[in-house]
N, C-alpha and C positions, 0 to 999 in steps of 0.2 A: 927052564928052571923058574920056579915061582918064589921070588924073594919077598919076605914080609916087609911092609912099609915101615919106616921108622915111626915111633910113637910121637904124636904131636902134643903140644901143650895147649890147653884151652883156657881162655880167660873167663872171668866171672860171668860176664854178660852172655857168653856163649853157653856156659854150663847152665845158667838159669833158663835160657831159651830151650835148650835140649831136654832138660828135666821137667820143666814146668813148675819148679819149686820157687818159692819166694826166697829172698836173701836170708831172712830170719830163719826160715825153716831149714835151709841148706846148712847154715852154721850151727843150728841146734842139732841136726842130724850128725854133723861132724863131731860135736862134743859127745854125743851118745855113742859114737862109733858105728853108726849105721849109714855113713856116706864116706867116700874116699877123702883123705886129707889132701890139702893143696901141697904143691911142691914149690920151694923157693927157686925162682929162675934167676933173679938178680937181687941186689940189695933191697930194692923197694918194689919188687915184682914177684908175684906168685901165680901159679896156674895149676890146672889139674891135668894129669895124663889122660889122653883120650881113651886109652885102653881101660883105665880104671873106671871112667864114666860109663863106658860100654858094658863093663862087667856089672856095675851097679844096675844098669838098665835091664839086664837080663833077669835079675832077681832083686828088685828093690826092697821087697818085704824081708827077704832072708839074708840080705847082705850084712856082713859084719866085717869091719875094717881089720880086725885082728886076724881074720881068716885069709886076708889078701895082702898082708904085709910084704914089702919087697924083700926078696931073699938074697 
């Protein structure tokens, strides 16, 4: 039986490294709705779901956050 791995949370430096985006570009794309929003992990800590980043990487030009809202 093949059980899916739990979704991991990635911190900013990892997301920047994986995507090749600058910090300014990443946050601008979040505001435009063309990059996944971060998820609050703790009071002063946020990250991105690894699955959301992978989804964006499959189609970075066509990605729209509204199309991938958690249900």
